Structure formats: structure tokens, C-alpha cells
N, C-alpha and C positions, 0 to 999 in steps of 0.2 A: 459514544453513540451505540457501539455494539453492546455495551453493558446496560444502558438505560432505555434505548429506543431501537431495538433490533427490528421491529416491524417496519420502520422507515427504511432500513437497509434492505430488507426483504422486498419491499415495494420498488425501490430504486434500482436494485441489482438482483434480479430474479435468480441468477446463478451463484449468489453469495453463499447460500446454505451449503455447507460441506466443502467450501472452496479450499480450505487448508488441507482437509483430509484427501482431496483429489490431487493435490499438488505433488509432483515428484519429490522424493525425499531429498535429493541434492539441492533443490531450490528452497526448501523449507527454512534453511538457515537464514535466508534473506527476507522472509515474510513473518512478521509478528502475528501471534495469535493469543487470544485470552482464554479460549475454551478448548483448544486442541482440535476443533472442527472447522472453524471459519477464520479466514484471514482478517486480522485486525486492520481496519481502515487507517492508513497512514499517509504521510507525505514527507518530502524532504526538500531542503533548500539547495539550490545550485548557486555557487558564488562565482562571479567572474574574476578571472585572474588579471594581473596587471598587463600581461601580454595580450589578452583579449581586449582590454580597454584600449590599448595602444592601436591594435589592429582595427577596432571599431572607429577610432578617431581619424585614422588615415584615409 
């Protein structure tokens, strides 16, 4: 998206431009970037553990 359709990101997230550059240095290790200026849009999966499954079933 960032590479092929940045205009969509600019429209959907007006503060996206320069988002990586503005980020504190100690947080940059957790945020991916393609160009060193903007945060790369990303997501992650959270998996339930067996303990959470048992608690949900109780």
C-alpha cells in the first residue's frame, strides 16, 4: 500500500506523512518503515492460549 498507493494512505490518515520521522527513537525499533519517513502499515495476530480458552469456557 505504502509503495504502490501512498495517496490512499495520505487521504485515510492525514498524519501519516512523516509519522516515522516524528516517532521517538526508542519506539522506532517496533515500527517498520520502507522509506525512513513514514511508518509502514502493518498488523499482527494475537493468539489465544489454552489458559484463555479454558477461562472463556468456564
